[in-house]
VEXLUM-827984 format. One record per residue (C-alpha): residue number from 1; x, y, z. Coordinates in Angstrom, 3 decimals. Each point is the difference from the previous one (the first is absolute). Layout:
// residues N
+-----+----------+----------+----------+
!  nr !       c1 !       c2 !       c3 !
+-----+----------+----------+----------+
! NUM !        X !        Y !        Z !
...
+-----+----------+----------+----------+
***
This chain:
// residues 234
+-----+----------+----------+----------+
!  nr !       c1 !       c2 !       c3 !
+-----+----------+----------+----------+
!   1 !   78.036 !  125.828 ! -202.100 !
!   2 !   -0.076 !   -3.786 !    1.671 !
!   3 !   -2.307 !   -2.651 !   -0.296 !
!   4 !   -1.909 !   -0.145 !    3.127 !
!   5 !   -0.635 !   -3.435 !    1.015 !
!   6 !   -1.156 !    1.025 !    3.135 !
!   7 !   -3.334 !    0.900 !   -1.777 !
!   8 !   -0.570 !   -2.919 !   -1.572 !
!   9 !    0.673 !   -2.314 !    3.059 !
!  10 !    0.520 !    1.525 !    3.314 !
!  11 !    1.524 !   -3.505 !    1.571 !
!  12 !    2.747 !    0.307 !   -2.154 !
!  13 !    3.115 !   -0.338 !    2.259 !
!  14 !    3.045 !    0.275 !   -2.800 !
!  15 !    0.753 !    0.339 !   -3.571 !
!  16 !    2.833 !    0.691 !   -2.350 !
!  17 !    0.839 !    3.002 !   -2.025 !
!  18 !    2.750 !    1.772 !   -1.319 !
!  19 !    1.572 !    3.310 !    1.575 !
!  20 !   -0.846 !    3.095 !   -2.448 !
!  21 !    0.976 !    3.465 !    1.969 !
!  22 !    1.587 !    0.953 !    2.961 !
!  23 !   -0.134 !    3.099 !    1.210 !
!  24 !   -0.083 !    2.607 !    2.238 !
!  25 !   -3.964 !   -1.882 !    1.152 !
!  26 !    1.076 !   -3.508 !    0.230 !
!  27 !   -0.694 !   -2.466 !   -2.729 !
!  28 !   -1.581 !   -0.935 !   -2.319 !
!  29 !   -1.076 !   -3.051 !   -1.377 !
!  30 !   -2.030 !   -1.399 !   -3.249 !
!  31 !   -2.403 !   -2.179 !    2.659 !
!  32 !   -0.363 !    0.230 !    3.552 !
!  33 !   -2.021 !   -1.334 !    2.298 !
!  34 !    0.453 !    2.657 !    2.216 !
!  35 !   -3.023 !    2.258 !    1.065 !
!  36 !    0.981 !    3.793 !   -0.110 !
!  37 !   -1.023 !    2.583 !    2.784 !
!  38 !   -3.545 !    1.523 !   -0.636 !
!  39 !   -3.281 !   -0.197 !    1.144 !
!  40 !    0.791 !   -0.012 !    3.399 !
!  41 !    1.657 !   -3.274 !   -0.138 !
!  42 !    3.408 !   -0.126 !    0.042 !
!  43 !    2.949 !   -1.556 !   -2.581 !
!  44 !    1.068 !   -3.015 !    0.647 !
!  45 !    3.213 !   -1.073 !    1.201 !
!  46 !    2.465 !   -2.707 !   -1.098 !
!  47 !    2.976 !   -1.204 !   -2.019 !
!  48 !    1.922 !   -0.649 !   -3.079 !
!  49 !    1.851 !   -2.574 !   -0.605 !
!  50 !    2.799 !   -0.194 !   -2.282 !
!  51 !    1.198 !   -3.011 !   -2.405 !
!  52 !    2.864 !   -0.006 !    1.931 !
!  53 !   -1.502 !   -0.412 !    3.133 !
!  54 !    0.134 !    3.656 !    1.508 !
!  55 !   -3.054 !    1.129 !    1.577 !
!  56 !   -0.871 !    4.021 !   -0.075 !
!  57 !   -2.406 !    0.523 !    2.950 !
!  58 !   -3.286 !    2.905 !   -0.940 !
!  59 !   -1.329 !    1.555 !    1.833 !
!  60 !   -2.742 !    1.809 !   -1.205 !
!  61 !   -1.684 !    0.239 !   -3.944 !
!  62 !   -1.520 !    3.513 !   -0.876 !
!  63 !   -1.051 !    1.013 !   -3.369 !
!  64 !    2.480 !    1.939 !   -2.008 !
!  65 !   -0.625 !    2.013 !   -3.330 !
!  66 !   -3.510 !   -2.550 !   -0.702 !
!  67 !    2.112 !   -2.828 !    0.547 !
!  68 !    1.413 !   -1.590 !    4.102 !
!  69 !    2.262 !    0.377 !    1.468 !
!  70 !    2.305 !   -3.097 !    2.124 !
!  71 !    1.641 !    2.275 !    2.362 !
!  72 !    3.120 !   -1.553 !    1.549 !
!  73 !    0.566 !   -0.540 !    3.552 !
!  74 !    2.614 !    2.897 !    1.405 !
!  75 !    3.728 !   -1.689 !   -0.460 !
!  76 !   -1.220 !   -2.705 !   -3.054 !
!  77 !    1.527 !   -0.108 !   -2.952 !
!  78 !   -2.545 !    0.164 !   -3.196 !
!  79 !    0.056 !   -2.547 !   -2.850 !
!  80 !    1.693 !    0.898 !   -3.549 !
!  81 !   -2.813 !    1.232 !   -2.498 !
!  82 !   -0.057 !   -3.234 !   -2.659 !
!  83 !   -0.048 !   -2.612 !    3.457 !
!  84 !   -1.880 !   -2.670 !    0.662 !
!  85 !   -1.938 !   -0.278 !    3.462 !
!  86 !   -2.613 !   -1.804 !    2.011 !
!  87 !   -2.153 !    2.704 !    1.562 !
!  88 !   -1.162 !   -1.251 !    3.794 !
!  89 !   -2.525 !    1.454 !    1.178 !
!  90 !   -0.703 !    0.677 !    4.840 !
!  91 !   -2.571 !   -3.156 !   -0.680 !
!  92 !   -0.992 !    0.801 !    4.030 !
!  93 !    0.224 !    3.128 !   -0.201 !
!  94 !   -1.685 !    0.326 !   -3.587 !
!  95 !   -2.951 !   -2.270 !    1.399 !
!  96 !   -1.187 !    2.058 !    3.075 !
!  97 !   -0.264 !    2.749 !   -2.355 !
!  98 !   -2.464 !   -2.037 !   -2.216 !
!  99 !   -1.377 !   -1.087 !    3.013 !
! 100 !   -0.678 !    3.327 !    1.258 !
! 101 !   -0.732 !    2.147 !   -3.254 !
! 102 !   -2.664 !   -2.786 !   -0.777 !
! 103 !   -1.677 !    0.497 !    3.895 !
! 104 !    0.166 !    4.642 !   -0.807 !
! 105 !   -2.440 !   -1.423 !   -3.022 !
! 106 !   -2.414 !   -1.934 !    2.567 !
! 107 !    0.538 !    3.147 !    2.687 !
! 108 !   -1.142 !    2.444 !   -2.845 !
! 109 !   -3.230 !   -2.098 !   -0.325 !
! 110 !   -0.825 !   -0.319 !    3.502 !
! 111 !    0.335 !    4.059 !    0.675 !
! 112 !   -2.157 !    2.065 !   -2.124 !
! 113 !    1.634 !    2.943 !   -0.376 !
! 114 !    2.667 !    1.934 !   -2.917 !
! 115 !    3.673 !   -1.420 !   -0.121 !
! 116 !    2.253 !    3.137 !    0.997 !
! 117 !    3.346 !   -2.414 !    0.594 !
! 118 !    1.444 !   -3.391 !    0.723 !
! 119 !    3.451 !   -1.418 !    0.252 !
! 120 !    0.721 !   -3.595 !    0.017 !
! 121 !    2.920 !   -2.085 !    1.986 !
! 122 !    0.663 !   -2.692 !    1.875 !
! 123 !   -0.683 !    0.360 !    2.842 !
! 124 !   -2.862 !    2.606 !    0.165 !
! 125 !   -1.897 !    1.830 !   -2.808 !
! 126 !   -2.472 !    2.305 !   -0.048 !
! 127 !   -3.261 !    1.544 !   -1.869 !
! 128 !   -0.658 !    3.875 !    0.987 !
! 129 !   -3.927 !    0.877 !   -0.807 !
! 130 !   -2.289 !    3.120 !    0.300 !
! 131 !   -2.313 !   -1.146 !    1.936 !
! 132 !   -3.392 !    2.157 !    1.386 !
! 133 !   -0.937 !   -0.701 !    3.189 !
! 134 !   -0.449 !   -4.025 !    0.304 !
! 135 !    3.118 !   -1.346 !    0.480 !
! 136 !    0.374 !   -3.761 !    0.910 !
! 137 !    1.917 !   -0.964 !    2.169 !
! 138 !    3.134 !   -2.405 !   -0.381 !
! 139 !   -1.539 !   -2.877 !    1.558 !
! 140 !   -3.020 !    0.247 !   -3.087 !
! 141 !    2.729 !    0.464 !   -2.472 !
! 142 !    1.891 !   -2.891 !    1.163 !
! 143 !   -3.338 !   -1.754 !   -0.254 !
! 144 !   -1.019 !    0.958 !   -3.305 !
! 145 !    3.120 !   -0.558 !   -1.339 !
! 146 !    0.633 !   -3.914 !    0.983 !
! 147 !   -3.494 !   -0.715 !   -0.902 !
! 148 !    0.634 !    1.027 !   -2.844 !
! 149 !    3.162 !   -1.733 !   -0.479 !
! 150 !   -1.244 !   -2.888 !    1.423 !
! 151 !   -2.436 !   -0.492 !   -2.995 !
! 152 !    2.776 !   -0.907 !   -2.038 !
! 153 !   -0.319 !    1.854 !   -3.145 !
! 154 !    2.041 !   -0.027 !   -3.305 !
! 155 !    2.557 !    3.290 !   -0.364 !
! 156 !    0.042 !    0.712 !   -3.494 !
! 157 !    1.992 !    2.787 !   -2.346 !
! 158 !   -1.908 !    0.994 !   -3.312 !
! 159 !    0.502 !    2.516 !   -1.883 !
! 160 !   -2.388 !    2.796 !   -1.649 !
! 161 !    0.940 !    2.832 !   -2.409 !
! 162 !   -0.070 !    3.839 !    0.985 !
! 163 !   -3.217 !    0.717 !   -1.307 !
! 164 !   -1.392 !   -2.183 !    1.809 !
! 165 !    1.537 !    1.271 !    3.289 !
! 166 !   -1.147 !    3.694 !   -0.857 !
! 167 !   -3.335 !   -1.188 !   -0.269 !
! 168 !   -0.141 !   -1.867 !    3.741 !
! 169 !    2.449 !    2.353 !    2.183 !
! 170 !   -2.064 !   -2.616 !    2.489 !
! 171 !    3.443 !   -2.223 !   -0.567 !
! 172 !    2.133 !    2.429 !    1.377 !
! 173 !   -0.148 !    0.341 !    3.746 !
! 174 !    3.334 !    1.762 !    0.786 !
! 175 !   -0.722 !    3.583 !   -0.218 !
! 176 !    3.698 !    0.692 !    0.626 !
! 177 !    1.341 !   -2.220 !   -2.838 !
! 178 !   -0.835 !   -0.611 !   -4.030 !
! 179 !    0.775 !   -2.913 !   -1.472 !
! 180 !    1.945 !   -0.170 !   -2.758 !
! 181 !   -1.744 !    0.935 !   -2.979 !
! 182 !    0.909 !    0.656 !   -4.070 !
! 183 !    1.094 !   -3.024 !   -0.577 !
! 184 !   -3.302 !   -0.734 !   -1.205 !
! 185 !   -0.430 !   -2.692 !    2.727 !
! 186 !   -0.934 !    0.098 !    3.866 !
! 187 !    0.760 !   -2.538 !    2.363 !
! 188 !   -3.001 !   -2.109 !    2.217 !
! 189 !   -0.235 !   -1.778 !    3.143 !
! 190 !   -2.625 !   -1.430 !    0.362 !
! 191 !   -0.866 !   -2.180 !    3.520 !
! 192 !   -2.955 !   -1.752 !   -1.294 !
! 193 !   -3.171 !    1.443 !    1.693 !
! 194 !    1.939 !    1.943 !    2.320 !
! 195 !    1.743 !    3.380 !   -1.351 !
! 196 !    1.272 !    0.982 !   -3.460 !
! 197 !    2.063 !    2.217 !   -1.182 !
! 198 !    3.042 !    1.653 !   -1.913 !
! 199 !    3.361 !   -1.199 !    1.562 !
! 200 !    3.384 !   -0.950 !   -1.355 !
! 201 !    1.363 !   -1.842 !    3.181 !
! 202 !    0.844 !   -3.574 !    0.576 !
! 203 !   -3.098 !   -2.103 !    1.820 !
! 204 !   -0.121 !   -3.683 !    1.160 !
! 205 !   -2.081 !   -2.285 !   -2.120 !
! 206 !   -2.649 !   -0.488 !    2.869 !
! 207 !   -1.856 !    2.017 !    3.161 !
! 208 !    1.255 !   -2.953 !    2.495 !
! 209 !    3.313 !    0.451 !   -0.979 !
! 210 !    0.285 !    3.061 !    1.642 !
! 211 !   -0.985 !   -1.352 !    3.344 !
! 212 !   -1.430 !    1.015 !    3.218 !
! 213 !    0.860 !    4.033 !    0.418 !
! 214 !   -0.767 !    2.504 !    2.946 !
! 215 !   -0.754 !    3.999 !   -0.189 !
! 216 !    2.711 !    1.010 !    2.523 !
! 217 !   -0.957 !    4.056 !   -0.074 !
! 218 !   -2.409 !    2.088 !   -1.942 !
! 219 !    1.746 !    3.641 !    0.413 !
! 220 !   -2.172 !    3.450 !   -0.482 !
! 221 !    2.111 !    1.467 !   -2.350 !
! 222 !   -2.091 !    3.272 !   -0.902 !
! 223 !   -3.672 !    1.032 !    0.235 !
! 224 !   -1.512 !   -2.375 !   -2.158 !
! 225 !    3.335 !   -2.244 !   -0.321 !
! 226 !    0.514 !   -3.259 !    1.757 !
! 227 !    3.240 !   -2.705 !   -0.825 !
! 228 !   -0.442 !   -3.662 !    1.398 !
! 229 !    2.397 !   -1.767 !    0.332 !
! 230 !    0.331 !   -3.856 !   -0.322 !
! 231 !    2.478 !   -2.693 !    0.134 !
! 232 !    0.092 !   -3.666 !   -0.340 !
! 233 !   -1.141 !   -2.495 !    2.409 !
! 234 !    3.730 !   -1.674 !   -0.219 !
+-----+----------+----------+----------+
***
């Protein structure tokens, strides 16, 4: 299994790695800065650069058999097993995902309801909620999310045991996706004084890095299900 450097430091843009396998699912490395698709967050894209200077475009990163497969772009010739490569993530895209994902955590603290689904993207992101008769307006959501962002609170990952998580079900807000368990520990994401929940994604270090956001649309997705779509102001 690849060493998941992005879980230790989401701001790492590149690393040196060795190719350990190449198969129909992609290129396996001994370590990587690429986040694989999961938890509503897209997989990273970027490049693998060989010692001779040849660059292999990576279109996606996915989970495969408990490992991470780096999917080469169509027509890209993969490196060989044993090759040393420089792994470089598309930082502009990743950083927008980090800002968006953190903004969704803030929004989940503003809207009081069970989260039924969500999706992160560089342009627009969403959370779906089970709500009763009172559905907040997009203007209210925009105002409150930006107010909390403006507090400039630290955003910190930490770990708890499987047993601790089982004893605190409120830490799992998303009804449709359960955090991986069975490894002994589960990763939490804490926004100081605002939110605490299980999450394995990548996030910014402080809420101020998110910048201003706007709730651009509220959609009716069922009797109680409402979808809130946000966009970064820039």
